[in-house]
C-alpha positions in Angstrom: 8.4 -0.2 -8.3 5.2 -1.8 -9.8 3.4 -4.3 -7.6 0.1 -4.6 -9.4 -0.5 -5.4 -13.1 -3.5 -4.1 -15.1 -4.4 -4.8 -18.7 -6.3 -2.4 -20.8 -7.6 -2.4 -24.3 -10.7 -2.4 -26.4 -13.4 -5.1 -25.8 -12.7 -8.4 -27.5 -8.9 -7.8 -27.9 -8.0 -10.8 -25.6 -7.5 -9.3 -22.1 -9.4 -12.1 -20.4 -7.6 -14.8 -22.4 -4.3 -13.3 -21.4 -5.3 -13.1 -17.7 -6.3 -16.8 -17.9 -2.9 -17.7 -19.3 -1.2 -15.7 -16.6 -3.2 -17.5 -13.9 -2.0 -20.8 -15.2 1.7 -19.8 -15.2 1.5 -18.1 -11.7 -0.3 -21.1 -10.2 2.2 -23.5 -11.6 5.0 -21.4 -10.1 3.5 -22.1 -6.6 2.0 -18.6 -6.1 -1.4 -18.6 -4.4 -3.9 -17.1 -6.9 -7.6 -16.3 -6.3 -10.1 -14.0 -7.8 -12.6 -14.0 -10.7 -13.0 -13.3 -14.4 -15.9 -12.4 -16.6 -17.1 -14.4 -19.6 -19.5 -13.7 -22.4 -22.7 -15.7 -22.4 -24.0 -16.5 -25.9 -27.3 -18.0 -27.1 -27.8 -18.9 -30.7 -24.6 -17.0 -31.6 -25.7 -13.8 -30.0 -24.2 -12.3 -26.8 -26.9 -12.2 -24.2 -24.8 -11.2 -21.2 -21.8 -11.9 -19.0 -21.1 -14.3 -16.2 -18.7 -14.0 -13.2 -16.6 -17.1 -12.7 -14.4 -17.4 -9.6 -11.1 -19.3 -9.8 -12.6 -21.9 -7.5 -15.3 -22.6 -10.1 -18.4 -20.8 -8.8 -20.3 -19.1 -11.5 -23.3 -16.7 -11.8 -24.7 -13.9 -13.9 -23.2 -10.5 -14.0 -25.6 -9.1 -16.6 -28.2 -10.1 -19.1 -29.8 -8.3 -22.1 -33.2 -6.9 -21.2 -33.5 -8.6 -17.8 -36.3 -7.3 -15.6 -35.4 -5.1 -12.7 -36.7 -6.4 -9.4 -39.1 -4.1 -7.5 -37.3 -2.0 -4.9 -33.9 -2.6 -6.5 -32.0 0.2 -8.2 -31.7 0.0 -12.0 -28.1 -0.8 -12.9 -27.9 -0.8 -16.7 -25.0 -0.5 -19.1 -26.4 -0.2 -22.6 -28.7 -3.1 -23.2 -27.4 -5.1 -20.2 -29.0 -5.1 -16.8 -26.5 -5.8 -14.1 -27.4 -8.5 -11.5 -25.7 -6.7 -8.6 -26.7 -9.3 -5.9 -25.2 -12.2 -7.9 -22.0 -10.2 -8.7 -21.5 -9.3 -5.0 -22.3 -12.8 -3.7 -19.6 -14.2 -6.0 -16.9 -11.5 -6.2 -16.9 -10.0 -2.7 -16.0 -13.1 -0.7 -13.1 -13.8 -3.1 -11.7 -10.3 -2.8 -12.0 -10.3 1.0 -10.2 -13.6 1.3 -7.4 -12.6 -1.1 -4.9 -11.3 1.5 -1.8 -13.4 2.1 -2.7 -16.6 3.9 -1.0 -18.4 6.7 2.6 -19.3 5.6 2.3 -17.3 2.3 4.1 -13.9 2.1 2.4 -13.0 -1.2 -0.9 -13.7 -2.9 -2.3 -12.8 -6.3 -5.8 -11.7 -6.7 -7.3 -11.6 -10.2 -10.0 -9.0 -10.9 -11.3 -9.2 -14.5 -12.7 -6.7 -14.8 -13.1 -3.3 -13.1 -15.6 -1.7 -15.5 -18.9 0.1 -15.6 -21.0 -3.0 -14.6 -18.8 -3.9 -11.6 -18.6 -0.3 -10.4 -22.3 -0.2 -9.6 -21.2 -2.0 -6.4 -19.9 0.3 -3.6 -18.7 -2.7 -1.5 -16.7 -3.9 -4.6 -15.1 -0.4 -5.0 -14.1 -0.4 -1.3 -12.7 -4.0 -1.5 -10.6 -3.2 -4.5 -9.1 -0.1 -2.9 -8.3 -2.2 0.3 -6.6 -4.9 -1.8 -4.5 -2.4 -3.7 -3.2 -1.1 -0.3 -2.8 -4.5 1.4 0.9 -5.5 1.8 1.6 -8.9 0.3 -1.4 -8.7 -2.1 -0.6 -8.4 -5.8 -3.6 -7.5 -8.0 -3.7 -8.7 -11.6 -6.7 -7.1 -13.3 -8.3 -5.5 -16.3 -9.7 -2.0 -16.8 -11.4 -0.4 -19.8 -9.8 2.1 -22.2 -10.9 5.7 -21.4 -14.1 6.4 -23.2 -16.8 9.0 -22.4 -17.1 10.0 -18.7 -14.1 8.9 -16.7 -14.6 6.1 -14.1 -13.2 7.3 -10.8 -11.7 4.0 -9.6 -10.3 3.2 -13.0 -8.6 6.6 -13.1 -7.2 6.1 -9.6 -5.7 2.8 -10.7 -4.1 4.3 -13.9 -2.4 7.0 -11.7 -1.0 4.7 -9.0 2.8 4.5 -8.9 2.6 0.8 -7.9 0.7 -0.2 -11.0 2.2 -1.5 -14.3 -0.3 -0.9 -17.1 -0.2 -3.0 -20.3 -2.1 -1.9 -23.3 -3.3 -5.0 -25.1 -3.6 -5.0 -28.9 -4.2 -7.7 -31.5 -0.6 -7.2 -32.5 1.0 -7.7 -29.0 -1.5 -9.9 -27.1 0.5 -13.1 -27.9 3.8 -11.6 -26.6 2.8 -9.9 -23.4 2.5 -13.0 -21.1 6.2 -13.2 -20.1 6.3 -9.4 -19.2 3.1 -9.8 -17.1 4.5 -12.8 -15.2 7.8 -11.0 -14.7 6.2 -8.0 -13.0 4.2 -10.3 -10.7 7.3 -12.4 -9.9 9.4 -9.3 -9.2 6.7 -8.1 -6.8 7.4 -11.1 -4.6 10.9 -10.0 -3.8 
């Protein structure tokens, strides 16, 4: 039976918007929800990077176009974007490590939007995701990219897990998937 829910689809199809809607429905049902999502950063109509935003409201850079690499730091680059690994880990890791069931709660939802090339530069992030997927009482709701080019090991692990329900988001179905996503999470609580 599926316990975790992952959305996949091409960039810009609406995965993050769908995750945000699911967060609202799950929180209003009384389920503890924590985690983070990523958001485009635009300047003068052009995308200049991405930010990480935790559900508690903390925000910081994930990547920027053409940012300078700090001396002594490894270059983490995806296309034109330089990943700010320190900022990402400072925001994402505490949220993930605190996402197990809390006192009095049997289940907790952790949102991870997304598990992609930029995030996978962080080995502590990879380890935290694997631990969460195996923690009883933790339900992960996340996004992963569509397969393209060289496979991403953690993404492929997630695709193959028996306890994962994978939804392919398209422009045609993105407005009708919310009830199905919520139903899988709700049934995981039983």
